C-alpha positions in Angstrom: 0.0 0.0 0.0 2.0 3.0 1.2 5.0 3.7 3.5 5.9 1.4 6.3 4.2 1.8 9.6 7.5 2.9 11.2 8.0 5.6 8.6 4.5 6.9 9.1 4.9 6.9 12.9 8.2 8.8 12.6 6.5 11.4 10.4 3.6 11.7 12.9 6.1 12.4 15.6 7.2 15.5 13.8 3.6 16.9 13.7 2.9 19.2 16.6 -0.7 18.3 17.5 -3.0 15.3 17.5 -5.3 17.2 15.2 -2.5 17.6 12.6 -1.6 13.9 13.0 -5.2 12.9 12.3 -5.4 15.3 9.4 -2.2 13.7 7.9 -3.6 10.2 8.4 -7.0 11.2 7.0 -5.2 12.5 3.8 -3.6 9.1 3.5 -6.7 7.1 4.2 -9.4 9.0 2.2 -8.1 8.2 -1.3 -7.6 4.5 -0.3 -11.1 4.2 1.1 -12.5 6.0 -2.0 -10.9 3.2 -4.2 -13.0 0.6 -2.2 -16.1 2.7 -1.5 -17.3 4.7 -4.4 -20.0 6.6 -2.6 -18.4 9.9 -1.2 -20.7 10.0 1.8 -19.8 6.5 2.8 -16.2 7.1 2.1 -16.2 10.1 4.5 -18.0 8.0 7.2 -15.6 5.0 6.9 -12.6 7.3 6.9 -13.9 9.0 10.0 -14.4 5.6 11.7 -10.9 4.6 10.8 -9.5 7.9 12.2 -11.0 6.9 15.6 -8.4 4.2 15.8 -5.1 4.7 17.5 -2.4 6.2 15.2 -0.2 3.1 15.3 -3.1 0.9 14.3 -4.0 3.2 11.4 -0.3 3.0 10.3 -0.5 -0.8 10.4 -3.7 -0.7 8.2 -1.9 1.6 5.7 0.9 -1.0 5.5 -1.4 -4.1 5.1 -3.9 -4.2 2.3 -5.6 -7.2 3.8 -6.0 -5.6 7.2 -7.1 -2.3 5.6 -9.8 -4.0 3.5 -11.0 -5.9 6.6 -11.4 -2.7 8.6 -13.1 -0.9 5.7 -15.6 -3.8 5.3 -16.2 -3.8 9.1 -17.0 0.0 8.9 -19.3 -0.5 5.9 -21.2 -3.3 7.8 -21.5 -1.1 10.9 -22.8 1.9 8.9 -25.3 -0.3 6.9 -26.6 -1.9 10.1 -27.4 1.6 11.5 -29.4 2.7 8.5 -33.2 2.5 8.7 -34.6 -0.4 6.8 
């Protein structure tokens, strides 16, 4: 997928606030989620759900396509289960 988890964590350490770290990770996540979820509203929701994870876990997801796809699918399932029938 992208850079190694340790490279991403090292870059995160240079960012001054948690907000900037999450913004950086969101910028990495959104285009990847968009490739799997073509609905922009769902893409934003899934990305937001992923950003609730710890930064080190997000970095591991960015490193592993299988783990990333599993988490995206979990997010989609959760969102769809909350929608009115």
